C-alpha positions in Angstrom: -13.1 87.7 -1.5 -14.1 84.7 1.2 -16.7 82.6 -0.3 -19.7 83.3 2.9 -20.7 79.3 1.9 -17.4 78.2 2.3 -16.6 80.1 5.6 -20.1 79.3 7.0 -19.4 75.4 6.3 -15.5 75.9 7.9 -17.7 77.7 10.9 -19.9 74.7 11.3 -17.1 71.9 11.7 -15.5 74.1 14.0 -18.1 74.1 16.4 -19.0 70.5 16.0 -15.7 69.9 16.4 -15.9 71.7 19.6 -19.5 69.8 20.2 -18.2 66.7 20.3 -14.9 67.7 22.2 -16.6 69.2 25.2 -18.8 66.0 25.5 -15.7 63.5 25.2 -14.1 65.6 27.8 -17.0 66.4 30.3 -18.7 62.3 30.0 -17.0 59.2 31.3 -19.4 57.2 29.5 -21.7 57.0 26.8 -24.0 54.7 24.5 -23.3 54.3 20.7 -26.8 54.3 18.8 -27.8 53.6 15.1 -30.5 56.3 13.9 -31.7 54.8 10.8 -35.4 55.4 10.2 -35.6 58.1 13.0 -37.2 61.1 12.3 -36.1 64.6 13.3 -39.0 64.7 15.5 -38.1 61.8 17.5 -34.5 63.0 17.6 -36.2 66.3 19.0 -38.2 64.4 21.9 -35.4 62.5 22.7 -33.0 65.5 23.0 -35.6 67.0 25.3 -36.6 64.2 27.7 -32.5 63.4 28.3 -31.9 66.9 29.1 -29.8 67.7 31.8 -29.1 63.4 32.0 -27.0 62.8 28.9 -26.2 64.7 25.2 -27.1 63.2 21.8 -24.1 63.8 19.2 -24.8 62.6 15.8 -22.6 63.3 12.8 -20.8 62.5 9.8 -18.4 59.4 10.7 -15.2 60.8 8.5 -16.0 64.3 11.1 -16.0 62.3 14.4 -13.7 59.4 13.5 -10.8 62.7 12.6 -12.0 64.6 15.8 -11.5 61.5 18.0 -8.3 60.9 16.4 -7.0 64.4 17.1 -7.8 63.4 20.9 -6.2 60.1 21.0 -2.7 61.1 22.9 -5.5 62.6 25.8 -8.3 59.7 25.4 -6.3 56.6 24.2 -9.2 54.4 25.2 -11.5 55.9 22.4 -9.1 54.1 19.8 -11.9 51.2 20.5 -14.3 53.0 19.5 -13.3 54.2 15.8 -14.4 50.8 14.3 -18.1 51.1 15.4 -18.1 54.4 13.6 -19.9 53.4 10.1 -23.5 53.3 8.9 -25.7 55.6 10.7 -24.2 56.0 14.4 -24.0 58.9 16.8 -23.3 59.0 20.7 -25.5 60.0 23.8 -22.8 60.8 26.3 -23.8 60.9 29.7 -22.5 60.9 33.4 -25.7 58.7 34.9 -26.6 55.2 34.5 -26.4 53.7 31.4 -29.1 51.3 32.1 -31.3 53.9 33.0 -30.7 56.0 29.8 -30.6 53.1 27.7 -34.5 52.5 28.9 -35.5 56.1 28.7 -34.1 56.3 24.7 -35.7 52.6 24.0 -39.4 54.5 25.0 -39.0 56.6 22.1 -40.4 54.3 19.1 -42.5 55.2 16.3 -45.0 53.2 14.4 -44.1 53.2 10.3 -45.7 51.5 7.6 -43.7 48.4 5.6 -42.8 50.5 2.4 -41.2 48.6 -0.6 -38.1 47.4 -0.4 -37.4 48.1 3.0 -36.2 44.8 5.2 -38.5 43.5 7.8 -36.9 43.4 11.1 -39.3 41.3 12.3 -42.4 38.7 11.7 -45.3 40.6 10.0 -48.7 38.4 10.7 -51.7 39.3 9.2 -54.8 38.5 11.5 -58.1 37.1 9.7 -60.3 39.7 9.6 -62.9 41.8 7.2 -60.8 44.0 4.9 -64.2 46.2 3.9 -62.5 45.7 -0.2 -65.4 44.9 -2.6 -65.0 41.5 -4.6 -63.0 42.9 -7.0 -60.4 43.1 -5.0 -60.0 39.4 -4.5 -57.6 38.8 -8.1 -55.5 41.1 -5.6 -55.5 38.5 -2.3 -55.1 35.6 -4.4 -52.0 37.1 -6.2 -50.7 36.7 -2.6 -52.2 33.7 -2.3 -53.9 34.9 0.4 -57.1 32.5 1.3 -60.8 34.3 1.3 -63.7 34.2 1.2 -66.8 37.5 1.0 -69.0 37.9 3.5 -71.8 40.4 3.0 -70.3 41.8 -0.3 -66.6 42.4 1.5 -63.8 40.7 1.3 -62.7 38.3 4.4 -59.2 37.1 5.2 -60.6 33.9 7.0 -57.3 32.6 8.7 -54.0 34.5 9.9 -50.8 35.2 7.0 -47.6 35.4 7.7 -46.5 37.7 5.7 -42.9 38.7 6.4 -40.1 36.8 8.3 -36.7 39.0 9.7 -34.6 39.7 7.2 -37.5 39.4 4.5 -37.5 42.6 1.7 -41.3 44.0 1.5 -42.5 43.6 -1.8 -44.6 45.9 -3.7 -48.1 43.6 -3.2 -46.9 43.2 1.0 -46.6 47.3 1.3 -50.0 47.8 -0.5 -52.1 44.8 1.0 -50.7 46.7 4.9 -51.1 50.0 3.6 -54.9 48.7 2.2 -55.7 47.3 6.2 -54.1 50.4 7.4 -51.2 48.4 9.2 -48.1 49.5 10.4 -45.9 46.7 11.3 -42.8 48.4 12.2 -41.6 50.7 14.8 -38.3 52.7 14.4 -36.4 54.3 17.5 -32.6 54.9 18.2 -30.8 51.2 18.1 -28.0 50.4 20.7 -24.9 49.6 18.8 -22.4 49.5 21.9 -21.7 51.1 25.4 -18.8 52.7 26.6 -17.7 53.0 30.6 -14.6 54.5 31.9 -12.6 53.2 28.9 -14.5 49.4 28.4 -16.6 48.9 25.2 -19.3 46.1 25.6 -22.3 44.9 23.9 -25.4 46.4 25.5 -26.9 43.0 26.2 -24.3 43.9 29.4 -26.8 46.2 30.8 -29.2 43.7 31.4 -27.0 42.1 34.1 -27.9 42.6 37.4 -26.3 42.9 40.6 -28.1 39.4 41.9 -26.9 37.4 38.3 -23.6 39.0 39.9 -24.1 37.0 42.8 -25.3 34.0 41.4 -22.1 33.8 39.5 -19.9 35.2 41.5 -21.5 31.7 44.4 -21.3 29.4 41.4 -17.8 29.9 41.2 -17.3 29.4 45.6 -19.6 26.3 45.0 -17.3 24.6 42.5 -13.7 26.0 44.0 -15.2 24.1 47.6 -16.2 21.2 45.8 -13.1 20.9 43.9 -11.4 21.6 47.6 -13.3 19.1 49.7 -12.8 16.2 46.6 -9.1 16.4 46.5 -8.4 17.0 50.5 -7.1 20.4 49.5 -8.5 23.6 51.7 -9.3 27.0 50.9 -11.7 29.6 52.5 -14.3 27.9 50.4 -14.3 24.3 51.6 -12.5 25.2 55.2 -16.3 26.3 56.5 -18.0 23.0 55.0 -14.9 20.7 56.3 -15.7 22.2 59.9 -19.2 21.4 59.5 -18.7 17.7 58.6 -15.9 17.4 61.0 -18.5 18.5 63.7 -21.1 16.0 62.4 -19.0 13.3 62.9 -17.9 14.3 66.5 -21.7 14.5 67.3 -22.0 11.0 65.9 -19.3 9.9 67.7 -20.9 10.8 71.4 -24.0 9.7 70.1 -22.8 6.3 70.1 -20.1 6.8 73.3 -20.2 8.5 76.4 -18.4 11.7 75.4 -20.6 14.7 75.6 -20.1 18.7 74.8 -22.2 21.6 74.3 -23.0 20.8 70.8 -23.9 17.3 71.1 -25.8 17.7 74.0 -29.4 18.1 72.4 -28.8 15.3 69.9 -28.4 12.7 72.6 -30.7 14.6 74.2 -33.3 13.4 71.3 -31.9 9.8 71.3 -32.3 8.9 75.0 -35.8 10.4 75.1 -37.4 11.4 71.8 -41.1 11.7 73.3 -39.5 15.1 74.9 -39.2 16.6 71.6 -43.0 16.2 70.9 -44.8 19.7 70.3 -47.2 21.6 68.5 -47.4 21.4 65.4 -46.5 25.6 64.9 -43.4 24.6 66.4 -43.0 21.1 64.4 -40.8 23.2 61.5 -38.5 24.7 64.5 -37.7 21.3 65.8 -37.2 19.6 62.5 -33.5 20.4 62.3 -32.9 18.8 65.6 -34.3 15.8 64.6 -32.6 15.8 61.2 -29.8 16.4 63.2 -30.2 13.7 65.4 -31.2 10.9 62.7 -27.7 11.9 60.9 -25.7 11.2 63.3 -27.2 8.2 64.3 -26.6 6.7 61.1 -23.1 7.8 60.8 -22.3 6.2 64.2 -23.6 3.0 63.0 -22.0 3.1 60.1 -18.6 4.0 61.7 -19.2 1.1 63.9 -19.5 -1.0 61.7 -16.4 -0.2 59.6 -14.4 0.2 63.2 -13.3 3.5 61.6 -13.7 6.5 64.1 -11.3 9.0 62.2 -12.9 12.4 63.1 -11.6 13.8 60.4 -10.7 11.2 57.8 
């Protein structure tokens, strides 16, 4: 005779494996999240919020590892996931933008009291306030080294108290104090552990990198290449525009000191011949400023090169 409990458990495992396998096959991305201290109600709210965009799959680590191991022949990149499957973790599979899914998940945090024995994830500061407690509780506050005074028959904390630091274990007295003051210092929700996108496993902080950050890093690299190339005299795609600009500036300097002329030098020569012709109303001064600066630079270069006797335009 088949044990009904065994049969139902076997069917449940088969259904779970099918669900996880389908999620892996049908999605190219996922967030790996830790669900410690997250209530079933929070999970339900998160699932509803992600409906149509992502699916949440949690389960025993051994079952997840077994399911993924069975699929490594089809999805070899998932071997990178196995070391992360410890503690209370689960998957949020999606084909949408991971940053958007991350932001939606992080919206669902719930305030929670500090329970005895729990580790504080943040600094907990009790603000100065009237506690509403009678004088008979004075010894309780003294045991916690909290300065108080009696005001209108109740105990008043006279200065902010740094009660807990990150990593501190919540003591019985600290938990009692926070409960007494109706303070819920902690906020629990799903915590991002890692991200997976098209075979790449990376830290959640990467999601905060914007296109502007990428452009800034790229342009910094281009500027470094241009600087090195100009310094060693080796032309590259990054340095050639600067070399051409520098050469043009030197040619204009030569033209300004001689009778040689060409279209790019005419404005500078005209300015040197009659600066008063470039005096304009204040609203147009900014537009003429670059011309004046170019002309001044041309004069400076011309003088320095005349003194040195070296007119190598590209030297």
